[in-house]
C-alpha positions as CSV (number, residue, x, y, z in Angstrom):
1,X,19.9,-157.2,-12.0
2,X,16.5,-156.5,-13.3
3,X,14.5,-153.6,-12.0
4,X,11.1,-154.2,-10.6
5,X,8.7,-151.6,-11.7
6,X,6.9,-149.7,-8.8
7,X,3.2,-150.0,-8.7
8,X,1.0,-147.5,-7.0
9,X,-2.1,-148.9,-5.4
10,X,-5.3,-146.8,-5.0
11,X,-5.1,-146.8,-1.2
12,X,-1.6,-145.3,-1.2
13,X,-2.5,-142.6,-3.7
14,X,-5.5,-141.6,-1.5
15,X,-3.3,-141.4,1.6
16,X,-0.7,-139.2,-0.1
17,X,-3.5,-136.9,-1.4
18,X,-5.0,-136.6,2.1
19,X,-1.6,-135.6,3.6
20,X,-1.1,-132.8,1.0
21,X,-4.6,-131.5,1.7
22,X,-4.0,-131.4,5.5
23,X,-0.8,-129.5,5.0
24,X,-2.5,-127.0,2.8
25,X,-5.4,-126.5,5.2
26,X,-2.9,-125.9,8.1
27,X,-0.9,-123.4,6.0
28,X,-4.1,-121.5,5.1
29,X,-5.1,-121.3,8.8
30,X,-1.7,-120.0,9.9
31,X,-1.8,-117.4,7.1
32,X,-5.3,-116.3,8.1
33,X,-4.3,-116.0,11.8
34,X,-1.3,-113.9,10.8
35,X,-3.4,-111.7,8.6
36,X,-6.0,-111.2,11.4
37,X,-3.3,-110.4,14.0
38,X,-1.7,-107.8,11.7
39,X,-5.1,-106.2,11.1
40,X,-5.9,-106.1,14.8
41,X,-2.5,-104.6,15.6
42,X,-2.8,-102.0,12.9
43,X,-6.4,-101.1,14.0
44,X,-5.3,-100.8,17.7
45,X,-2.5,-98.5,16.7
46,X,-4.8,-96.4,14.6
47,X,-7.7,-96.1,17.1
48,X,-5.3,-95.6,20.0
49,X,-4.1,-92.3,18.5
50,X,-7.6,-91.2,17.5
51,X,-9.2,-91.9,21.0
52,X,-6.4,-90.1,22.7
53,X,-6.9,-87.1,20.5
54,X,-10.6,-87.1,21.2
55,X,-10.2,-87.5,24.9
56,X,-7.5,-84.8,25.1
57,X,-5.0,-87.2,26.7
58,X,-1.3,-86.9,26.2
59,X,0.2,-90.1,24.9
60,X,3.7,-91.0,25.5
61,X,5.6,-89.9,22.4
62,X,7.4,-92.4,20.3
63,X,11.1,-92.1,20.3
64,X,12.1,-90.8,16.9
65,X,15.5,-89.7,15.8
66,X,15.4,-86.5,13.9
67,X,17.5,-86.4,10.8
68,X,20.5,-84.2,11.2
69,X,22.2,-83.0,8.0
70,X,25.9,-82.5,7.8
71,X,27.2,-79.2,9.3
72,X,28.3,-78.0,5.9
73,X,24.8,-78.3,4.6
74,X,23.1,-75.0,5.5
75,X,20.6,-74.4,2.7
76,X,17.1,-73.0,3.4
77,X,15.7,-76.3,2.5
78,X,17.6,-77.9,5.3
79,X,16.3,-75.5,7.8
80,X,12.7,-76.4,6.8
81,X,13.4,-80.1,7.0
82,X,15.0,-79.6,10.4
83,X,12.0,-77.7,11.6
84,X,9.7,-80.4,10.2
85,X,11.7,-83.1,11.9
86,X,11.7,-81.3,15.2
87,X,8.0,-80.9,14.9
88,X,7.5,-84.6,14.2
89,X,9.5,-85.4,17.4
90,X,6.9,-83.5,19.5
91,X,3.9,-85.4,20.9
92,X,0.7,-85.0,19.0
93,X,-1.6,-82.2,20.1
94,X,-5.0,-83.3,21.3
95,X,-8.3,-82.0,20.0
96,X,-9.2,-80.8,23.4
97,X,-6.1,-78.8,23.6
98,X,-6.8,-77.2,20.3
99,X,-10.4,-76.5,21.3
100,X,-9.1,-75.0,24.5
101,X,-6.7,-72.7,22.7
102,X,-9.4,-71.6,20.4
103,X,-11.7,-70.9,23.4
104,X,-9.1,-68.8,25.1
105,X,-8.6,-66.9,21.9
106,X,-12.3,-66.3,21.6
107,X,-13.2,-65.4,25.2
108,X,-11.4,-63.3,27.8
109,X,-9.9,-65.0,30.9
110,X,-12.2,-65.4,33.9
111,X,-11.6,-65.6,37.6
112,X,-11.6,-69.2,38.9
113,X,-11.3,-70.8,42.3
114,X,-8.7,-73.4,43.2
115,X,-11.0,-76.1,42.1
116,X,-11.4,-74.5,38.7
117,X,-14.9,-73.2,39.3
118,X,-15.7,-70.0,37.5
119,X,-16.5,-67.1,39.9
120,X,-19.6,-65.1,38.8
121,X,-19.0,-61.4,38.3
122,X,-22.5,-60.4,37.2
123,X,-26.1,-61.0,38.4
124,X,-26.8,-63.2,35.3
125,X,-23.7,-65.3,36.0
126,X,-24.8,-65.7,39.6
127,X,-28.2,-66.7,38.5
128,X,-26.7,-69.3,36.2
129,X,-24.5,-70.6,39.0
130,X,-27.6,-70.9,41.3
131,X,-29.6,-72.9,38.7
132,X,-26.6,-75.1,38.1
133,X,-26.4,-75.8,41.9
134,X,-30.1,-76.6,42.0
135,X,-29.8,-79.1,39.2
136,X,-26.7,-80.8,40.7
137,X,-26.7,-84.0,42.8
138,X,-26.6,-81.8,45.9
139,X,-29.4,-79.3,45.2
140,X,-29.0,-77.5,48.6
141,X,-25.9,-76.0,47.1
142,X,-28.2,-73.8,45.1
143,X,-29.8,-72.4,48.3
144,X,-26.3,-71.8,49.7
145,X,-25.3,-69.9,46.5
146,X,-28.5,-67.9,46.6
147,X,-27.9,-66.7,50.2
148,X,-24.2,-66.0,49.5
149,X,-24.7,-64.0,46.3
150,X,-27.7,-62.2,47.7
151,X,-25.8,-61.2,50.8
152,X,-22.8,-60.0,48.8
153,X,-25.0,-57.9,46.5
154,X,-23.9,-59.8,43.4
155,X,-27.4,-61.1,42.8
156,X,-29.7,-58.2,42.1
157,X,-33.2,-59.5,41.5
158,X,-34.1,-56.2,39.8
159,X,-31.5,-56.9,37.1
160,X,-33.2,-60.1,36.0
161,X,-36.5,-60.5,34.2
162,X,-39.7,-61.4,35.9
163,X,-39.8,-64.8,34.2
164,X,-36.3,-65.6,35.4
165,X,-37.1,-64.5,38.9
166,X,-40.3,-66.7,39.0
167,X,-38.2,-69.7,37.7
168,X,-35.6,-69.0,40.3
169,X,-38.0,-68.9,43.3
170,X,-39.8,-71.9,42.0
171,X,-36.6,-73.9,42.0
172,X,-35.4,-72.6,45.4
173,X,-38.7,-73.3,47.1
174,X,-39.0,-76.7,45.5
175,X,-35.5,-77.6,46.8
176,X,-36.3,-76.4,50.3
177,X,-39.4,-78.4,50.5
178,X,-37.7,-81.6,49.3
179,X,-35.0,-81.0,51.8
180,X,-37.6,-80.7,54.6
181,X,-36.6,-77.2,55.5
182,X,-39.9,-75.5,56.3
183,X,-38.3,-72.4,57.8
184,X,-36.3,-71.9,54.6
185,X,-39.6,-72.1,52.6
186,X,-41.2,-69.3,54.6
187,X,-38.1,-67.2,54.3
188,X,-38.0,-67.7,50.5
189,X,-41.7,-66.8,50.2
190,X,-41.0,-63.6,52.1
191,X,-38.1,-62.9,49.8
192,X,-40.3,-63.6,46.8
193,X,-43.0,-61.3,48.0
194,X,-40.8,-58.4,49.2
195,X,-38.0,-58.4,46.6
196,X,-39.1,-60.8,43.9
197,X,-42.0,-61.0,41.5
198,X,-44.5,-61.8,44.3
199,X,-46.2,-65.0,45.2
200,X,-48.1,-66.3,42.2
201,X,-50.9,-68.9,42.1
202,X,-48.7,-71.5,40.2
203,X,-46.0,-71.1,42.9
204,X,-48.6,-71.7,45.7
205,X,-50.1,-74.7,43.8
206,X,-46.7,-76.3,43.5
207,X,-45.7,-75.6,47.1
208,X,-49.0,-77.0,48.6
209,X,-48.9,-80.1,46.4
210,X,-45.2,-80.8,47.1
211,X,-45.5,-80.4,50.9
212,X,-48.6,-82.6,51.0
213,X,-46.9,-85.3,48.9
214,X,-43.9,-85.2,51.3
215,X,-46.2,-85.4,54.3
216,X,-45.2,-82.0,55.5
217,X,-48.7,-81.1,56.6
218,X,-47.9,-78.4,59.1
219,X,-45.6,-76.8,56.6
220,X,-48.4,-76.7,54.1
221,X,-50.7,-75.0,56.5
222,X,-47.9,-72.5,57.5
223,X,-47.5,-71.6,53.8
224,X,-51.2,-70.9,53.5
225,X,-51.2,-68.8,56.6
226,X,-48.4,-66.6,55.2
227,X,-49.8,-66.5,51.7
228,X,-53.3,-65.7,52.9
229,X,-52.1,-62.3,54.2
230,X,-52.0,-61.1,50.6
231,X,-55.7,-60.3,49.9
232,X,-54.9,-59.6,46.2
233,X,-54.0,-63.2,45.5
234,X,-57.1,-65.1,44.4
235,X,-56.9,-68.8,45.1
236,X,-59.3,-70.4,42.7
237,X,-57.4,-73.6,42.1
238,X,-59.3,-76.6,43.6
239,X,-56.2,-78.6,44.2
240,X,-54.9,-76.1,46.7
241,X,-58.0,-76.3,48.9
242,X,-58.0,-80.1,48.6
243,X,-54.4,-80.3,49.9
244,X,-55.2,-77.9,52.7
245,X,-58.3,-79.8,53.8
246,X,-56.3,-83.0,53.9
247,X,-53.5,-81.4,55.9
248,X,-55.9,-79.9,58.4
249,X,-57.4,-83.3,59.1
250,X,-54.0,-85.0,59.3
251,X,-52.7,-82.4,61.8
252,X,-56.0,-82.4,63.7
253,X,-56.5,-78.7,63.0
254,X,-60.2,-79.4,62.7
255,X,-61.3,-75.8,63.1
256,X,-59.8,-75.0,59.6
257,X,-61.7,-77.9,57.9
258,X,-65.0,-76.1,57.3
259,X,-63.3,-73.0,55.8
260,X,-61.3,-75.1,53.4
261,X,-64.3,-77.2,52.5
262,X,-66.4,-74.2,51.6
263,X,-63.6,-72.7,49.5
264,X,-63.1,-76.1,47.8
265,X,-66.7,-76.4,46.8
266,X,-66.6,-72.8,45.5
267,X,-63.4,-73.6,43.4
268,X,-64.7,-76.8,41.9
269,X,-66.4,-80.1,42.5
270,X,-64.9,-82.1,45.4
271,X,-63.4,-85.5,44.6
272,X,-64.1,-88.7,46.3
273,X,-61.1,-88.3,48.5
274,X,-62.2,-84.8,49.5
275,X,-65.6,-86.2,50.7
276,X,-63.6,-88.9,52.6
277,X,-61.6,-86.3,54.4
278,X,-64.7,-84.3,55.4
279,X,-66.2,-87.6,56.7
280,X,-63.2,-88.0,58.9
281,X,-63.8,-84.5,60.2
282,X,-67.4,-85.2,60.9
283,X,-66.3,-88.3,62.8
284,X,-64.1,-86.3,65.1
285,X,-66.9,-83.9,65.8
286,X,-69.6,-86.7,66.0
287,X,-71.5,-84.5,63.6
288,X,-74.2,-86.9,62.3
289,X,-76.0,-84.2,60.3
290,X,-72.9,-83.4,58.4
291,X,-72.2,-87.1,57.7
292,X,-75.7,-87.6,56.2
293,X,-75.3,-84.3,54.3
294,X,-72.0,-85.6,52.8
295,X,-73.7,-88.8,51.7
296,X,-76.5,-86.9,50.1
297,X,-74.0,-84.7,48.2
298,X,-72.1,-87.7,47.0
299,X,-75.3,-89.3,45.7
300,X,-76.2,-86.0,43.9
301,X,-72.8,-85.9,42.3
302,X,-73.3,-89.5,41.1
303,X,-70.2,-90.7,43.0
304,X,-70.0,-94.3,43.8
305,X,-70.0,-94.5,47.6
306,X,-67.8,-97.3,49.0
307,X,-68.7,-99.4,52.0
308,X,-66.1,-97.7,54.3
309,X,-67.8,-94.3,53.9
310,X,-71.2,-95.7,54.7
311,X,-69.8,-97.5,57.7
312,X,-68.1,-94.3,58.9
313,X,-71.4,-92.4,58.6
314,X,-73.2,-95.2,60.4
315,X,-70.6,-95.1,63.3
316,X,-71.0,-91.3,63.6
317,X,-74.8,-91.7,64.0
318,X,-74.3,-94.4,66.6
319,X,-71.7,-92.3,68.5
320,X,-74.2,-89.4,68.5
321,X,-76.8,-91.8,69.9
322,X,-79.0,-91.2,66.8
323,X,-79.9,-94.8,66.5
324,X,-83.0,-94.2,64.4
325,X,-81.0,-92.4,61.7
326,X,-78.4,-95.1,61.8
327,X,-81.1,-97.8,61.3
328,X,-82.5,-95.9,58.4
329,X,-79.0,-95.7,56.9
330,X,-78.7,-99.5,57.3
331,X,-81.9,-100.0,55.3
332,X,-80.5,-97.8,52.5
333,X,-77.3,-99.9,52.5
334,X,-79.2,-103.2,52.4
335,X,-80.9,-102.1,49.1
336,X,-77.5,-102.5,47.4
337,X,-76.3,-106.1,47.5
338,X,-72.9,-106.6,49.0
339,X,-72.7,-103.1,50.5
340,X,-73.1,-104.2,54.1
341,X,-70.8,-106.4,56.0
342,X,-70.5,-107.8,59.5
343,X,-68.8,-104.6,60.7
344,X,-71.9,-102.6,59.6
345,X,-74.2,-104.7,61.8
346,X,-71.8,-104.9,64.7
347,X,-71.4,-101.1,64.7
348,X,-75.2,-100.6,65.0
349,X,-75.5,-103.4,67.5
350,X,-73.0,-101.7,69.8
351,X,-75.2,-98.7,69.9
352,X,-78.3,-100.6,70.8
353,X,-76.4,-102.7,73.3
354,X,-75.2,-99.5,75.0
355,X,-78.9,-98.3,75.0
356,X,-79.9,-101.6,76.6
357,X,-82.1,-102.7,73.7
358,X,-81.4,-106.4,73.7
359,X,-84.3,-107.3,71.3
360,X,-82.9,-105.0,68.6
361,X,-79.4,-106.6,69.1
362,X,-80.9,-110.1,68.5
363,X,-82.9,-108.8,65.5
364,X,-79.6,-107.4,64.0
365,X,-78.0,-110.8,64.5
366,X,-80.8,-112.4,62.5
367,X,-80.5,-109.8,59.8
368,X,-76.8,-110.7,59.4
369,X,-77.8,-114.3,58.5
370,X,-80.6,-113.1,56.1
371,X,-78.0,-111.1,54.2
372,X,-75.9,-114.3,53.7
373,X,-73.3,-113.3,56.3
374,X,-72.1,-115.1,59.4
375,X,-72.0,-113.5,62.9
376,X,-68.5,-113.0,64.1
377,X,-66.9,-113.3,67.5
378,X,-67.5,-109.6,68.0
379,X,-71.1,-110.0,67.2
380,X,-71.6,-112.7,69.9
381,X,-69.5,-110.6,72.3
382,X,-71.8,-107.6,71.9
383,X,-74.9,-109.6,72.4
384,X,-73.5,-111.4,75.5
385,X,-72.4,-108.0,77.0
386,X,-75.9,-106.7,76.4
387,X,-77.4,-109.8,78.2
388,X,-75.1,-109.4,81.1
389,X,-75.7,-105.7,81.5
390,X,-79.4,-106.4,81.5
391,X,-79.0,-109.2,84.1
392,X,-80.4,-111.7,81.7
393,X,-77.9,-114.5,82.3
394,X,-80.4,-117.2,81.1
395,X,-80.5,-115.6,77.7
396,X,-76.7,-115.3,77.8
397,X,-76.4,-119.0,78.5
398,X,-78.7,-119.8,75.6
399,X,-76.7,-117.6,73.2
400,X,-73.5,-119.2,74.5
401,X,-74.8,-122.7,73.9
402,X,-75.9,-121.7,70.4
403,X,-72.4,-120.4,69.7
404,X,-70.9,-123.8,70.7
405,X,-73.5,-125.8,68.7
406,X,-72.9,-123.7,65.5
407,X,-69.2,-124.2,65.8
408,X,-68.4,-120.6,66.4
409,X,-64.6,-120.1,67.0
410,X,-64.3,-119.3,70.7
411,X,-61.7,-117.0,72.1
412,X,-60.6,-115.7,75.5
413,X,-62.8,-112.6,75.4
414,X,-66.0,-114.6,74.9
415,X,-65.2,-117.0,77.8
416,X,-64.2,-114.1,80.0
417,X,-67.4,-112.2,79.2
418,X,-69.4,-115.2,80.4
419,X,-67.3,-115.5,83.5
420,X,-67.8,-111.8,84.2
421,X,-71.6,-112.2,83.8
422,X,-71.8,-115.0,86.3
423,X,-69.6,-113.3,88.9
424,X,-71.7,-110.2,88.6
425,X,-74.7,-112.3,89.3
426,X,-72.9,-113.8,92.2
427,X,-73.0,-117.2,90.6
428,X,-69.4,-118.0,91.4
429,X,-69.7,-121.8,90.9
430,X,-71.1,-121.3,87.3
431,X,-68.3,-118.9,86.6
432,X,-65.8,-121.6,87.7
433,X,-67.5,-124.1,85.4
434,X,-67.0,-121.8,82.4
435,X,-63.4,-121.4,83.5
436,X,-62.9,-125.2,83.6
437,X,-64.6,-125.5,80.2
438,X,-62.2,-122.8,78.9
439,X,-59.2,-124.7,80.2
440,X,-60.4,-127.9,78.4
441,X,-60.8,-126.0,75.1
442,X,-58.0,-127.3,72.8
443,X,-58.7,-125.1,69.8
444,X,-55.4,-123.4,70.4
445,X,-56.8,-119.9,70.4
446,X,-58.2,-120.0,73.9
447,X,-56.3,-119.5,77.2
448,X,-57.2,-117.7,80.4
449,X,-55.4,-114.4,80.7
450,X,-54.6,-112.0,83.6
451,X,-58.1,-110.4,83.3
452,X,-59.8,-113.8,83.5
453,X,-57.9,-114.7,86.7
454,X,-58.4,-111.3,88.2
455,X,-62.2,-111.6,87.8
456,X,-62.2,-115.1,89.3
457,X,-59.9,-114.3,92.2
458,X,-62.0,-111.3,93.2
459,X,-65.2,-113.3,93.0
460,X,-63.9,-116.1,95.1
461,X,-62.4,-113.7,97.7
462,X,-65.7,-111.8,97.9
463,X,-67.5,-115.1,98.4
464,X,-65.2,-116.1,101.2
465,X,-63.5,-118.9,99.1
466,X,-60.0,-117.9,99.8
467,X,-58.6,-121.3,99.2
468,X,-60.1,-121.4,95.7
469,X,-58.6,-117.9,95.1
470,X,-55.1,-119.2,96.0
471,X,-55.6,-122.2,93.8
472,X,-56.3,-119.8,90.9
473,X,-53.2,-118.0,91.7
474,X,-51.1,-121.2,91.5
475,X,-52.8,-122.1,88.2
476,X,-52.0,-118.7,86.9
477,X,-48.3,-119.0,87.7
478,X,-48.2,-122.4,86.2
479,X,-49.3,-120.8,82.9
480,X,-46.4,-118.4,83.4
481,X,-48.7,-115.4,83.8
482,X,-47.4,-112.8,86.2
483,X,-50.0,-111.6,88.7
484,X,-50.4,-107.9,88.8
485,X,-51.3,-105.4,91.5
486,X,-55.0,-105.9,91.1
487,X,-54.8,-109.6,91.8
488,X,-52.7,-109.1,94.9
489,X,-55.2,-106.4,96.1
490,X,-58.1,-108.8,95.7
491,X,-56.2,-111.5,97.6
492,X,-55.3,-109.1,100.4
493,X,-59.0,-107.9,100.4
494,X,-59.9,-111.6,100.9
495,X,-57.6,-111.8,103.8
496,X,-59.3,-108.7,105.2
497,X,-62.7,-110.3,104.8
498,X,-61.5,-113.2,107.0
499,X,-59.4,-110.9,109.3
500,X,-56.3,-112.9,108.4
501,X,-53.5,-110.3,109.0
502,X,-50.6,-112.8,108.9
503,X,-51.6,-114.1,105.4
504,X,-52.1,-110.5,104.2
505,X,-48.7,-109.5,105.4
506,X,-47.1,-112.4,103.6
507,X,-49.0,-111.5,100.4
508,X,-47.8,-107.9,100.7
509,X,-44.2,-109.1,101.2
510,X,-44.5,-111.4,98.2
511,X,-45.9,-108.5,96.2
512,X,-42.9,-106.3,97.0
513,X,-40.3,-109.0,96.4
514,X,-42.0,-109.7,93.1
515,X,-41.3,-106.2,92.0
516,X,-45.0,-105.2,91.9
517,X,-45.5,-101.7,93.2
518,X,-48.4,-101.2,95.6
519,X,-50.9,-98.5,94.9
520,X,-53.2,-96.3,97.0
521,X,-55.8,-99.1,96.8
522,X,-53.3,-101.5,98.3
523,X,-52.7,-99.3,101.3
524,X,-56.4,-98.6,101.7
525,X,-57.1,-102.4,101.9
526,X,-54.3,-102.9,104.5
527,X,-55.6,-100.0,106.6
528,X,-59.1,-101.5,106.5
529,X,-57.6,-104.8,107.6
530,X,-55.5,-103.4,110.5
531,X,-58.3,-101.2,111.8
532,X,-60.9,-103.9,111.6
533,X,-58.5,-106.0,113.7
534,X,-58.0,-103.0,116.1
535,X,-54.3,-102.9,115.1
536,X,-54.0,-99.1,115.1
537,X,-50.3,-99.0,115.7
538,X,-49.6,-101.1,112.6
539,X,-52.0,-99.0,110.5
540,X,-50.3,-95.7,111.6
541,X,-46.8,-97.2,111.0
542,X,-47.9,-98.5,107.6
543,X,-49.2,-95.0,106.5
544,X,-46.3,-93.1,107.9
545,X,-43.5,-95.3,106.3
546,X,-44.6,-97.5,103.4
547,X,-45.9,-95.1,100.8
548,X,-42.7,-93.0,100.8
549,X,-40.6,-96.1,101.0
550,X,-42.3,-97.6,97.9
551,X,-42.3,-94.4,95.9
552,X,-46.1,-93.9,96.1
553,X,-47.6,-90.6,96.9
554,X,-49.9,-91.0,99.9
555,X,-53.3,-89.6,98.9
556,X,-55.3,-87.4,101.4
557,X,-58.1,-90.0,101.4
558,X,-55.8,-92.5,103.1
559,X,-55.2,-90.2,106.1
560,X,-58.9,-89.4,106.2
561,X,-59.8,-93.1,106.2
562,X,-57.4,-93.9,109.0
563,X,-58.6,-90.8,111.1
564,X,-62.2,-91.8,110.6
565,X,-61.4,-95.4,111.8
566,X,-59.6,-94.0,114.8
567,X,-62.6,-91.8,115.7
568,X,-65.1,-94.6,115.3
569,X,-62.9,-96.6,117.6
570,X,-62.9,-93.6,119.9
571,X,-59.2,-93.2,119.8
572,X,-59.0,-89.4,119.6
573,X,-55.3,-89.2,120.4
574,X,-54.6,-91.5,117.4
575,X,-56.8,-89.4,115.2
576,X,-54.9,-86.2,116.2
577,X,-51.6,-88.1,115.6
578,X,-52.6,-89.1,112.0
579,X,-53.7,-85.5,111.4
580,X,-50.2,-84.3,112.3
581,X,-48.7,-86.9,109.9
582,X,-50.5,-85.4,106.9
583,X,-48.0,-83.8,104.5
584,X,-50.7,-81.8,102.8
585,X,-53.2,-79.3,104.2
586,X,-56.6,-80.9,104.5
587,X,-59.4,-79.6,102.4
588,X,-62.6,-78.0,103.6
589,X,-64.5,-81.2,102.8
590,X,-62.1,-83.3,104.9
591,X,-62.4,-81.0,107.8
592,X,-66.2,-81.2,107.5
593,X,-66.1,-85.0,107.7
594,X,-63.8,-85.1,110.7
595,X,-65.7,-82.5,112.7
596,X,-69.1,-84.2,111.8
597,X,-67.8,-87.5,113.1
598,X,-66.5,-85.8,116.3
599,X,-69.9,-84.2,116.9
600,X,-71.8,-87.4,116.3
601,X,-69.6,-89.4,118.7
602,X,-69.5,-86.6,121.3
603,X,-65.7,-86.4,120.9
604,X,-65.9,-82.6,121.4
605,X,-62.4,-82.2,122.9
606,X,-60.9,-84.0,119.9
607,X,-62.9,-81.8,117.5
608,X,-61.7,-78.6,119.3
609,X,-58.1,-79.9,119.1
610,X,-58.4,-80.6,115.4
611,X,-59.7,-77.0,114.9
612,X,-56.7,-75.6,116.7
613,X,-54.4,-77.7,114.4
614,X,-56.2,-76.5,111.4
615,X,-55.8,-72.8,112.5
616,X,-52.1,-73.4,113.0
617,X,-51.8,-74.7,109.5
618,X,-53.8,-71.8,108.1
619,X,-56.4,-74.2,106.6
620,X,-59.9,-73.4,105.5
621,X,-62.8,-74.7,107.4
622,X,-66.5,-74.3,106.7
623,X,-68.3,-71.9,109.1
624,X,-71.3,-74.2,109.1
625,X,-69.2,-77.2,110.4
626,X,-67.7,-75.0,113.1
627,X,-71.0,-73.6,114.2
628,X,-72.5,-77.2,114.3
629,X,-69.7,-78.4,116.5
630,X,-70.1,-75.4,118.8
631,X,-73.9,-75.9,119.1
632,X,-73.3,-79.5,120.3
633,X,-70.8,-78.2,122.9
634,X,-73.3,-75.6,124.0
635,X,-76.0,-78.3,124.4
636,X,-73.6,-80.5,126.4
637,X,-72.4,-77.4,128.4
638,X,-68.8,-78.1,127.6
639,X,-67.4,-74.7,128.6
640,X,-63.7,-75.6,128.0
641,X,-64.6,-76.9,124.5
642,X,-66.6,-73.8,123.7
643,X,-63.6,-71.6,124.7
644,X,-61.2,-73.7,122.6
645,X,-63.5,-73.6,119.6
646,X,-63.8,-69.8,119.9
647,X,-60.1,-69.4,120.2
648,X,-59.5,-71.5,117.1
649,X,-62.3,-69.8,115.2
650,X,-60.6,-66.4,115.7
651,X,-57.5,-67.8,113.9
652,X,-59.3,-69.9,111.2
653,X,-60.0,-69.0,107.6
654,X,-63.7,-69.6,107.7
655,X,-65.5,-70.1,104.4
656,X,-69.2,-70.2,103.6
C-alpha cells in the first residue's frame, strides 16, 4: 500500500496560524485580568488598614493563631516570641488613639459634660467658648453662654484685654441684630458701656449699618438714642448719619430728619441717596423751599439729577400751590432733552386744573406734543375734569371728540368723567348717549362700573325718570355688578320724589334681603318720604326699630329731622314722643332749632313741654333761646306757658 504524501495548502496554513494567534490573545487577556485583580485586591487590603488608622477606627482583627512552644521549652527567647505573638494577635492601634494617649500625657484631665463638651474653668476659657458659640451654626448659643457665664461670675470682663472685650461685644451685638433681638442689643450696649470697654465709634458704625441693612429701622434709632447719651462719643462718620436719616424717613420720624441731615453735611458730603431721602422728607412736609434748595445743592455738587427727583420736587411745589415755581422748574427740566416725561406735565396740569386755569392746562397739553411725547389717558382726564369743573361742557365735548379721532385708548374713567359732567349740567340725555357709546365700545378695556351706574341712576331719579333708573339697575345686574347702598338710596330718593311709598318699601326690603346694610342716609330718605306723605306713624316706627335692628347707630340728626317734620305738620304730641325716643341727650344747637320752630309756629305749649323734658334730662339749653320763647309767650299773653317756661328754666343748665 503506497503512502500518499500530505500536502499543505496556503489557505489551511493561514487558518491554523490564525487559530494559534487567537488562543495567545485570549491567554494574554486572562493573565492581564488576573494580574489586575491581584493588584486591586492587594491595594484594597493595604489602604483599608491605612485609612482605618488615619480615621481612628477599630477594624475587626484577623484571626491569627499564636505559636505555642512545647511546655518543656522555657527559654528567655521563647518568652519574647510568645509576647510578640500575643502582641500580633491584638488589633492594630489607630493613629487617633496614639494621638489621644499623647494628648492625655501632655495635658491634665478637664471637666466635661455628658456630651463631651469641655466645661470652662477660667474667664479665658469662657471667652473662648462664647466665641465658639458665636461662630457655630446656631450663633444665639453664644448669647446664651455669655449670659450664663456672666451670671455665674465665671466671665470677668476685667480679666480680659480691652481688645478681646471689644471683639466680644462686636460679635454679641452683631448676633443679636441678625437674630432680630432689639431688646438684647440695647442690653448688650448697656453692658458694654457700664462693664466693658465702652461704646466705640466702630461698634456704632457696625450696629447702625447692620440694623439698616436688616430693615430694623426703629432699632437703629433706639441705638442712637441710647448712644447719644454719651456726650464724649464724637460721631464723625458720615455713614452713621446717612443710615439714621434713612431710618427716620422710613419710620416717619420726620422731626429727626433735619438734625440728622445737618450732622450728615457736617461729617461729609451727602450722597445721591441722602438727597433722595431728604426730598422724601420735604414731600411729607410740602416744603417747596427745601425741595428747591436740595436741587440747588445737588447741582453745586455736580451730581446728576434723575427725573424722579425733579418730578418729586415739582409735585411738592404743586402741592404747596406754588405753581409759578413749578412752571419755572419745568422750564429748567425742558432744557435737558429726555428729562421730562408725561408724568411731569400731568403733575403740573393737576395743579392748574385745581386752580381752575383751563388755558394753562391746554397749553401744557400742547407742550407735551412739542417735546415728542403723547398725552396719556391721565392727561385727557385732567383736562376733562377741569372743563367740567369750569362748566365748559362744550370744550369738554370738543376734547372728547379729539381723543376719539386721535385714537386715544379710552377707559372707564374717561367715559364716566364725561357722564359726570353732563349730569352735573343737568343734561341727562347727553349723559345717557355717552353711556350707550360706552356700552358699544368693544376695545375690551371699557365697561361701566358701579360708579358709572350710581351717577346715572341718581341723575335719572333727580330728573323724575324713575323707569330709566330701574332699567339701569337691570342692566347693571346683567353685567353681574352688585348694587351698593348708594344706588339703593338714589332709587329710594327717586321714589320719594314721586311719593311712591310702596315701591320705596319694596326697594328697602330688597336691600335688606341682598345683604346691603342701610346707612343713616337711607333712614333719612325714608323719613323724608314718610313725612312728605303724612305717614308719621310709619316714620316714628321706622326710627324707633330699624336702626337698632340693622345694627346702625341712629344719629341725633335723624331724631331732629323727624321732630322738625312733626312740628311743621303741627303735630306737637308726635314731636314730644320723638324727643322721648332719643337715646342721647340733645345738644344746645338741637334745642335751639326745636325751640325756634315752636316759636315761629306759635306752638308755645309744645316748646314749654320740650323745655321741661330737657330739664328732666339735665340737658343744656341756650339762655337766648329760652328768653326768645318766653318773649313770644309774653306777647301772646300765654300765662300758663310763661309759668311752665319759668319752672323749667329754674331747673335747666342755661348756657350763654
